[in-house]
LOMARZA-965251 format. One record per atom (N, C-alpha, C): residue number from 1; x, y, z; residue in three letters. Coordinates in steps of 0.2 Angstrom, whole numbers, plus 5000, padded with zeros to 4 digits. Layout:
BEGIN
  num     x     y     z  residu
  NUM     X     Y     Z     ALA
...
//
This chain:
BEGIN
  num     x     y     z  residu
    1  4932  4557  4708     MET
    1  4928  4552  4710     MET
    1  4923  4554  4715     MET
    2  4925  4557  4720     LEU
    2  4921  4560  4726     LEU
    2  4916  4564  4724     LEU
    3  4918  4569  4719     SER
    3  4913  4574  4717     SER
    3  4907  4571  4713     SER
    4  4908  4565  4710     GLU
    4  4903  4562  4705     GLU
    4  4898  4558  4709     GLU
    5  4900  4556  4715     ALA
    5  4896  4551  4719     ALA
    5  4891  4554  4723     ALA
    6  4885  4551  4724     ARG
    6  4880  4554  4728     ARG
    6  4880  4551  4735     ARG
    7  4883  4545  4736     ALA
    7  4884  4542  4743     ALA
    7  4890  4537  4743     ALA
    8  4892  4536  4749     PHE
    8  4898  4532  4751     PHE
    8  4896  4528  4756     PHE
    9  4899  4522  4756     ALA
    9  4897  4517  4762     ALA
    9  4903  4513  4763     ALA
   10  4904  4510  4769     ASP
   10  4908  4505  4772     ASP
   10  4916  4508  4772     ASP
   11  4920  4504  4772     THR
   11  4927  4505  4773     THR
   11  4930  4509  4767     THR
   12  4933  4515  4768     PRO
   12  4936  4518  4773     PRO
   12  4932  4524  4776     PRO
   13  4926  4524  4775     ILE
   13  4921  4530  4777     ILE
   13  4922  4532  4784     ILE
   14  4921  4526  4788     PRO
   14  4921  4528  4796     PRO
   14  4927  4532  4798     PRO
   15  4933  4532  4794     ALA
   15  4939  4536  4796     ALA
   15  4939  4543  4793     ALA
   16  4934  4544  4788     LEU
   16  4935  4550  4784     LEU
   16  4929  4554  4785     LEU
   17  4924  4553  4789     TYR
   17  4918  4557  4789     TYR
   17  4919  4564  4790     TYR
   18  4923  4566  4795     PRO
   18  4924  4573  4796     PRO
   18  4927  4577  4790     PRO
   19  4932  4574  4786     LYS
   19  4935  4577  4780     LYS
   19  4929  4577  4775     LYS
   20  4925  4572  4774     LEU
   20  4920  4572  4769     LEU
   20  4915  4578  4771     LEU
   21  4913  4578  4777     ASP
   21  4909  4583  4780     ASP
   21  4911  4590  4778     ASP
   22  4918  4592  4779     ALA
   22  4921  4598  4777     ALA
   22  4921  4599  4770     ALA
   23  4922  4594  4766     GLN
   23  4923  4594  4759     GLN
   23  4916  4595  4755     GLN
   24  4911  4592  4758     PHE
   24  4904  4593  4755     PHE
   24  4899  4596  4760     PHE
   25  4899  4602  4761     PRO
   25  4895  4606  4766     PRO
   25  4887  4604  4765     PRO
   26  4884  4603  4770     GLY
   26  4876  4601  4769     GLY
   26  4875  4594  4768     GLY
   27  4881  4590  4768     SER
   27  4880  4583  4767     SER
   27  4877  4580  4773     SER
   28  4874  4574  4773     ARG
   28  4871  4570  4778     ARG
   28  4875  4563  4779     ARG
   29  4874  4561  4785     PHE
   29  4878  4555  4787     PHE
   29  4873  4550  4790     PHE
   30  4875  4543  4789     ILE
   30  4871  4538  4792     ILE
   30  4876  4533  4796     ILE
   31  4874  4533  4802     LEU
   31  4878  4528  4806     LEU
   31  4874  4522  4807     LEU
   32  4877  4516  4804     THR
   32  4873  4510  4805     THR
   32  4877  4506  4810     THR
   33  4873  4504  4815     THR
   33  4876  4501  4821     THR
   33  4872  4495  4823     THR
   34  4874  4491  4828     ARG
   34  4870  4486  4831     ARG
   34  4873  4485  4838     ARG
   35  4871  4481  4842     ASP
   35  4873  4480  4849     ASP
   35  4881  4478  4848     ASP
   36  4885  4480  4853     ARG
   36  4892  4479  4853     ARG
   36  4894  4471  4853     ARG
   37  4890  4467  4856     GLU
   37  4892  4460  4857     GLU
   37  4891  4457  4850     GLU
   38  4885  4458  4846     SER
   38  4884  4455  4840     SER
   38  4889  4458  4835     SER
   39  4891  4464  4835     TRP
   39  4896  4467  4831     TRP
   39  4903  4464  4832     TRP
   40  4905  4462  4839     LEU
   40  4911  4459  4840     LEU
   40  4911  4452  4837     LEU
   41  4906  4448  4838     GLU
   41  4905  4442  4834     GLU
   41  4906  4442  4827     GLU
   42  4903  4447  4824     SER
   42  4904  4448  4817     SER
   42  4911  4450  4815     SER
   43  4914  4455  4818     ILE
   43  4921  4457  4816     ILE
   43  4926  4451  4818     ILE
   44  4925  4447  4823     GLN
   44  4929  4442  4824     GLN
   44  4929  4437  4818     GLN
   45  4923  4435  4816     TRP
   45  4922  4431  4810     TRP
   45  4925  4434  4804     TRP
   46  4924  4441  4803     LEU
   46  4927  4444  4797     LEU
   46  4935  4444  4797     LEU
   47  4938  4445  4803     CYS
   47  4945  4444  4804     CYS
   47  4947  4437  4802     CYS
   48  4944  4432  4804     ARG
   48  4946  4426  4803     ARG
   48  4945  4423  4796     ARG
   49  4940  4425  4793     TYR
   49  4938  4422  4786     TYR
   49  4939  4427  4780     TYR
   50  4939  4433  4781     ARG
   50  4939  4438  4776     ARG
   50  4944  4436  4770     ARG
   51  4950  4435  4772     LYS
   51  4955  4433  4767     LYS
   51  4954  4427  4763     LYS
   52  4950  4422  4766     ARG
   52  4948  4416  4763     ARG
   52  4942  4417  4759     ARG
   53  4937  4421  4761     LEU
   53  4931  4422  4757     LEU
   53  4932  4427  4751     LEU
   54  4936  4432  4752     TRP
   54  4937  4437  4747     TRP
   54  4945  4437  4745     TRP
   55  4946  4440  4740     MET
   55  4953  4441  4738     MET
   55  4957  4445  4743     MET
   56  4963  4444  4744     ARG
   56  4968  4448  4748     ARG
   56  4968  4455  4746     ARG
   57  4968  4459  4751     ASN
   57  4968  4466  4749     ASN
   57  4972  4470  4755     ASN
   58  4978  4472  4752     GLN
   58  4983  4476  4757     GLN
   58  4980  4482  4760     GLN
   59  4975  4485  4756     LEU
   59  4972  4492  4758     LEU
   59  4968  4490  4764     LEU
   60  4964  4485  4764     LEU
   60  4960  4483  4770     LEU
   60  4964  4482  4776     LEU
   61  4970  4478  4775     ASP
   61  4974  4477  4780     ASP
   61  4977  4483  4783     ASP
   62  4979  4488  4779     ASP
   62  4982  4494  4781     ASP
   62  4976  4498  4785     ASP
   63  4970  4498  4782     TYR
   63  4965  4502  4786     TYR
   63  4963  4499  4793     TYR
   64  4963  4492  4793     ASP
   64  4962  4489  4800     ASP
   64  4968  4491  4805     ASP
   65  4974  4492  4802     LEU
   65  4979  4494  4807     LEU
   65  4978  4501  4809     LEU
   66  4976  4505  4804     ALA
   66  4976  4512  4805     ALA
   66  4970  4514  4810     ALA
   67  4964  4511  4808     PHE
   67  4958  4512  4812     PHE
   67  4957  4508  4818     PHE
   68  4959  4502  4818     PHE
   68  4958  4498  4824     PHE
   68  4965  4498  4828     PHE
   69  4970  4499  4825     GLY
   69  4977  4499  4829     GLY
   69  4979  4491  4830     GLY
   70  4976  4487  4825     ALA
   70  4978  4480  4826     ALA
   70  4978  4477  4819     ALA
   71  4982  4472  4818     LYS
   71  4981  4468  4812     LYS
   71  4977  4462  4812     LYS
   72  4976  4460  4818     SER
   72  4971  4454  4820     SER
   72  4967  4456  4825     SER
   73  4962  4451  4826     PHE
   73  4956  4452  4831     PHE
   73  4959  4453  4838     PHE
   74  4958  4458  4842     ASP
   74  4960  4459  4849     ASP
   74  4953  4462  4852     ASP
   75  4950  4458  4856     LYS
   75  4943  4459  4858     LYS
   75  4943  4466  4862     LYS
   76  4948  4467  4867     ASP
   76  4948  4473  4871     ASP
   76  4949  4479  4867     ASP
   77  4954  4478  4862     ARG
   77  4955  4484  4858     ARG
   77  4949  4486  4853     ARG
   78  4946  4481  4851     TYR
   78  4940  4482  4846     TYR
   78  4934  4485  4850     TYR
   79  4933  4483  4857     ILE
   79  4928  4486  4861     ILE
   79  4930  4493  4862     ILE
   80  4936  4495  4863     MET
   80  4938  4502  4864     MET
   80  4937  4506  4858     MET
   81  4939  4503  4852     VAL
   81  4938  4507  4846     VAL
   81  4930  4508  4845     VAL
   82  4926  4503  4846     TRP
   82  4919  4503  4845     TRP
   82  4916  4509  4849     TRP
   83  4917  4509  4855     GLU
   83  4915  4514  4860     GLU
   83  4917  4521  4858     GLU
   84  4923  4521  4857     ARG
   84  4926  4528  4855     ARG
   84  4923  4531  4849     ARG
   85  4923  4526  4844     PHE
   85  4920  4529  4837     PHE
   85  4913  4531  4838     PHE
   86  4908  4527  4841     HIS
   86  4901  4529  4842     HIS
   86  4901  4535  4846     HIS
   87  4905  4536  4851     SER
   87  4904  4543  4855     SER
   87  4907  4548  4851     SER
   88  4912  4547  4847     GLU
   88  4915  4553  4843     GLU
   88  4910  4555  4838     GLU
   89  4906  4550  4835     VAL
   89  4901  4552  4830     VAL
   89  4896  4556  4833     VAL
   90  4893  4554  4838     GLN
   90  4888  4557  4842     GLN
   90  4890  4564  4844     GLN
   91  4896  4565  4847     ARG
   91  4899  4571  4849     ARG
   91  4900  4576  4842     ARG
   92  4902  4573  4837     TYR
   92  4903  4577  4831     TYR
   92  4897  4580  4828     TYR
   93  4891  4577  4829     PHE
   93  4885  4579  4826     PHE
   93  4880  4582  4831     PHE
   94  4882  4583  4837     GLU
   94  4878  4585  4843     GLU
   94  4875  4592  4841     GLU
   95  4878  4596  4838     ASP
   95  4875  4603  4836     ASP
   95  4871  4603  4829     ASP
   96  4871  4597  4826     ARG
   96  4868  4596  4819     ARG
   96  4864  4589  4819     ARG
   97  4860  4588  4824     PRO
   97  4857  4581  4824     PRO
   97  4853  4580  4817     PRO
   98  4851  4585  4814     GLU
   98  4848  4584  4807     GLU
   98  4852  4581  4802     GLU
   99  4859  4581  4803     SER
   99  4864  4579  4798     SER
   99  4866  4571  4799     SER
  100  4863  4568  4805     LEU
  100  4865  4562  4806     LEU
  100  4859  4557  4808     LEU
  101  4859  4552  4804     LEU
  101  4854  4547  4806     LEU
  101  4857  4540  4809     LEU
  102  4855  4538  4814     THR
  102  4858  4532  4817     THR
  102  4853  4527  4817     THR
  103  4855  4521  4813     LEU
  103  4851  4516  4812     LEU
  103  4854  4509  4815     LEU
  104  4850  4506  4819     ASN
  104  4852  4500  4822     ASN
  104  4849  4495  4818     ASN
  105  4852  4492  4813     LEU
  105  4849  4488  4808     LEU
  105  4846  4481  4811     LEU
  106  4848  4479  4817     ALA
  106  4845  4474  4820     ALA
  106  4838  4475  4823     ALA
  107  4837  4482  4824     GLU
  107  4830  4484  4827     GLU
  107  4826  4487  4821     GLU
  108  4828  4489  4816     GLU
  108  4824  4493  4811     GLU
  108  4821  4487  4807     GLU
  109  4814  4488  4806     LEU
  109  4811  4483  4802     LEU
  109  4811  4484  4795     LEU
  110  4812  4490  4793     ASP
  110  4812  4491  4785     ASP
  110  4816  4498  4784     ASP
  111  4816  4500  4778     THR
  111  4820  4506  4776     THR
  111  4816  4513  4777     THR
  112  4811  4513  4780     SER
  112  4807  4519  4780     SER
  112  4810  4525  4783     SER
  113  4814  4524  4789     ARG
  113  4818  4530  4792     ARG
  113  4823  4532  4787     ARG
  114  4826  4528  4784     LEU
  114  4832  4529  4779     LEU
  114  4829  4534  4773     LEU
  115  4823  4531  4771     LEU
  115  4820  4535  4765     LEU
  115  4818  4542  4767     LEU
  116  4815  4542  4773     GLN
  116  4813  4549  4776     GLN
  116  4819  4553  4776     GLN
  117  4824  4551  4779     PHE
  117  4830  4555  4780     PHE
  117  4833  4558  4774     PHE
  118  4833  4553  4768     ILE
  118  4836  4556  4762     ILE
  118  4831  4559  4757     ILE
  119  4825  4560  4760     GLY
  119  4820  4563  4756     GLY
  119  4817  4559  4750     GLY
  120  4817  4553  4751     SER
  120  4815  4549  4745     SER
  120  4807  4547  4746     SER
  121  4804  4547  4740     SER
  121  4797  4545  4741     SER
  121  4796  4537  4739     SER
  122  4801  4533  4739     SER
  122  4801  4526  4737     SER
  122  4797  4523  4743     SER
  123  4794  4517  4741     LEU
  123  4791  4513  4746     LEU
  123  4796  4509  4751     LEU
  124  4795  4509  4757     ALA
  124  4799  4506  4762     ALA
  124  4799  4498  4760     ALA
  125  4805  4495  4761     ALA
  125  4805  4488  4760     ALA
  125  4809  4485  4766     ALA
  126  4809  4478  4767     PRO
  126  4813  4475  4772     PRO
  126  4820  4476  4771     PRO
  127  4825  4476  4776     TRP
  127  4832  4477  4774     TRP
  127  4834  4471  4771     TRP
  128  4838  4471  4766     PRO
  128  4841  4466  4763     PRO
  128  4847  4463  4767     PRO
  129  4848  4457  4767     ARG
  129  4854  4454  4770     ARG
  129  4858  4450  4765     ARG
  130  4864  4453  4764     SER
  130  4869  4450  4759     SER
  130  4875  4448  4762     SER
  131  4877  4449  4768     ASN
  131  4884  4447  4770     ASN
  131  4883  4443  4776     ASN
  132  4880  4437  4775     ARG
  132  4879  4433  4781     ARG
  132  4885  4429  4783     ARG
  133  4885  4427  4789     THR
  133  4891  4424  4792     THR
  133  4891  4417  4788     THR
  134  4897  4415  4786     ARG
  134  4898  4408  4783     ARG
  134  4905  4406  4783     ARG
  135  4906  4400  4782     THR
  135  4913  4397  4782     THR
  135  4915  4397  4775     THR
  136  4921  4398  4773     PRO
  136  4924  4397  4766     PRO
  136  4923  4391  4763     PRO
  137  4921  4391  4757     SER
  137  4921  4385  4753     SER
  137  4928  4382  4752     SER
  138  4928  4376  4750     TRP
  138  4934  4373  4748     TRP
  138  4938  4376  4743     TRP
  139  4934  4379  4738     LEU
  139  4938  4383  4733     LEU
  139  4940  4390  4735     LEU
  140  4937  4393  4740     GLN
  140  4939  4399  4743     GLN
  140  4946  4397  4747     GLN
  141  4946  4392  4751     GLU
  141  4952  4390  4754     GLU
  141  4958  4388  4750     GLU
  142  4956  4385  4744     LEU
  142  4962  4384  4739     LEU
  142  4964  4391  4736     LEU
  143  4960  4395  4735     ALA
  143  4961  4402  4732     ALA
  143  4966  4406  4737     ALA
  144  4964  4405  4744     PHE
  144  4968  4409  4749     PHE
  144  4975  4406  4749     PHE
  145  4975  4399  4749     TYR
  145  4982  4396  4749     TYR
  145  4986  4398  4743     TYR
  146  4983  4398  4737     ALA
  146  4987  4400  4731     ALA
  146  4989  4407  4732     ALA
  147  4985  4411  4734     GLU
  147  4987  4418  4735     GLU
  147  4992  4419  4740     GLU
  148  4992  4415  4746     SER
  148  4997  4415  4751     SER
  148  5004  4413  4748     SER
  149  5004  4409  4743     CYS
  149  5010  4406  4740     CYS
  149  5012  4410  4734     CYS
  150  5009  4416  4733     ARG
  150  5010  4421  4728     ARG
  150  5008  4418  4721     ARG
  151  5003  4414  4721     LEU
  151  5001  4411  4715     LEU
  151  4994  4415  4713     LEU
  152  4994  4421  4713     THR
  152  4988  4425  4713     THR
  152  4984  4424  4707     THR
  153  4986  4423  4701     PRO
  153  4982  4421  4695     PRO
  153  4978  4415  4697     PRO
  154  4981  4410  4700     LEU
  154  4978  4403  4701     LEU
  154  4972  4405  4707     LEU
  155  4974  4409  4712     GLY
  155  4969  4410  4717     GLY
  155  4963  4414  4714     GLY
  156  4964  4418  4709     HIS
  156  4959  4422  4706     HIS
  156  4954  4417  4702     HIS
  157  4958  4412  4698     ALA
  157  4954  4407  4695     ALA
  157  4949  4403  4699     ALA
  158  4952  4401  4705     PHE
  158  4948  4397  4710     PHE
  158  4942  4402  4712     PHE
  159  4943  4408  4713     ARG
  159  4938  4412  4716     ARG
  159  4932  4413  4710     ARG
  160  4934  4414  4704     ARG
  160  4929  4414  4698     ARG
  160  4925  4408  4698     ARG
  161  4928  4402  4698     ILE
  161  4925  4396  4698     ILE
  161  4920  4396  4704     ILE
  162  4922  4397  4710     ASP
  162  4918  4397  4716     ASP
  162  4912  4402  4715     ASP
  163  4913  4408  4713     ALA
  163  4908  4413  4712     ALA
  163  4903  4410  4706     ALA
  164  4905  4407  4701     LYS
  164  4900  4404  4696     LYS
  164  4896  4399  4699     LYS
  165  4899  4394  4703     ILE
  165  4895  4389  4706     ILE
  165  4890  4392  4711     ILE
  166  4892  4397  4715     ARG
  166  4887  4400  4720     ARG
  166  4881  4403  4716     ARG
  167  4883  4406  4711     LYS
  167  4878  4410  4707     LYS
  167  4873  4405  4704     LYS
  168  4876  4399  4701     GLU
  168  4871  4394  4698     GLU
  168  4867  4391  4704     GLU
  169  4870  4390  4709     ARG
  169  4866  4387  4715     ARG
  169  4860  4392  4717     ARG
  170  4862  4398  4718     SER
  170  4856  4403  4720     SER
  170  4851  4404  4714     SER
  171  4853  4403  4708     ALA
  171  4848  4403  4703     ALA
  171  4844  4397  4703     ALA
  172  4846  4392  4705     ALA
  172  4842  4385  4705     ALA
  172  4837  4385  4710     ALA
  173  4838  4390  4716     HIS
  173  4833  4390  4721     HIS
  173  4828  4395  4720     HIS
//
């Protein structure tokens, strides 16, 4: 799978970038970031609602424990991990600055720096926003409850119904 892909993003890449760098010489890396306080708010929301909004995933729970050293939100620990990770990435690439692009998505107006970094001639566009903070719907809460009671097929059914309703609502707008 790794040899066939052109790009990787999100979990578990933050924990694997040195290994990927060794495995794929000449590869480039993009560190997406934002100010620490807004990241903390976002990660606190994610820790609180992830299992309600999306299906339970033991791999993500295991990743959180390995990367953050905690199964649940711990502000002080997450601050320490955020600071350590950012400084480790900068230190890792200090002799190869051309291999790392750091993008603060809250400050970047569009995709122009990303496109330049990857050598694309595509036209720049505003950054899409797809993972906005929200509270779970009542169907997502039901799905979470069903999955917590080991009624996984029922939880999946509730999630499919919820996804269909959200899709129909967005198509109507």
